[in-house]
C-alpha positions in Angstrom: 0.0 0.0 0.0 1.2 3.5 -0.8 0.4 6.9 0.6 1.8 8.8 -2.3 -1.5 9.3 -4.2 -3.6 12.2 -2.9 -7.1 11.9 -4.3 -7.8 15.6 -4.1 -4.6 16.4 -5.9 -5.3 13.8 -8.5 -8.8 15.1 -9.1 -7.6 18.7 -9.5 -4.8 17.7 -11.8 -7.1 15.5 -14.0 -9.7 18.4 -14.2 -7.0 20.8 -15.3 -5.3 18.5 -17.8 -8.1 16.3 -19.2 -11.4 17.9 -18.1 -14.2 15.4 -17.9 -17.3 15.5 -15.7 -17.2 15.5 -11.9 -18.7 11.9 -12.0 -16.0 10.8 -14.5 -13.2 12.2 -12.5 -14.7 10.7 -9.3 -14.7 7.2 -10.7 -11.2 7.5 -12.2 -9.8 8.8 -8.9 -11.6 6.0 -7.0 -10.1 3.4 -9.3 -6.6 5.0 -9.0 -6.8 5.0 -5.2 -7.9 1.4 -5.2 -5.0 0.6 -7.6 -2.5 2.5 -5.4 -3.8 0.7 -2.3 -3.4 -2.7 -4.0 0.3 -2.2 -4.4 0.1 -3.7 -7.9 2.0 -0.9 -9.6 4.7 -0.8 -6.9 5.2 -4.6 -7.4 5.1 -4.7 -11.2 6.8 -1.5 -12.1 8.9 -0.9 -8.9 7.6 2.6 -8.6 4.7 4.1 -6.6 1.6 5.3 -8.3 1.6 9.1 -8.2 -0.4 11.8 -9.7 2.4 12.7 -12.1 2.7 9.0 -13.2 -1.0 8.9 -14.0 -0.9 12.2 -15.9 2.1 11.2 -17.9 0.5 7.9 -18.9 -2.9 9.2 -19.7 -1.3 11.8 -21.9 -0.1 9.0 -24.1 -3.6 7.8 -24.8 -5.2 8.6 -28.2 -6.0 12.3 -28.7 -9.6 13.2 -28.1 -10.4 10.2 -25.8 -12.4 11.0 -22.7 -10.8 10.8 -19.3 -12.3 7.3 -18.6 -11.2 6.1 -22.0 -7.7 7.3 -21.4 -7.7 5.5 -18.0 -8.9 2.3 -19.6 -6.4 2.6 -22.4 -3.5 2.8 -19.9 -4.9 0.0 -17.7 -5.4 -2.1 -20.8 -1.7 -1.7 -21.6 -0.8 -2.7 -18.0 -3.1 -5.7 -18.2 -1.4 -6.9 -21.4 2.1 -6.3 -19.9 1.6 -7.7 -16.4 -2.0 -9.0 -15.9 -4.1 -8.1 -12.9 -5.2 -4.6 -13.9 -8.7 -5.3 -15.5 -10.4 -5.0 -12.2 -9.3 -1.4 -12.0 -10.7 -0.3 -15.3 -13.7 2.0 -15.4 -16.9 0.0 -16.1 -19.5 2.7 -15.9 -19.7 6.4 -15.1 -22.8 7.7 -13.4 -24.7 10.4 -15.2 -24.1 13.8 -13.6 
């Protein structure tokens, strides 16, 4: 488990960089927090999950994708590389 991921900081950074609705950011932040708490990234990549790490990886997603699509794109890549990431993908975003 890591304490390096601050949900409020991540939410603000995601809003500034990628926009998205409050509901979309809320679900991505929740999934990111769960992923950080699982220690999976620490174990597989030997680095803690930080806001900057998330921003850098989401920026690599296809241009024009929504925030949730960017998150799922990155988690899909991690799933292929390491396995064990599918459970952290966004399945649904509530309507806001």
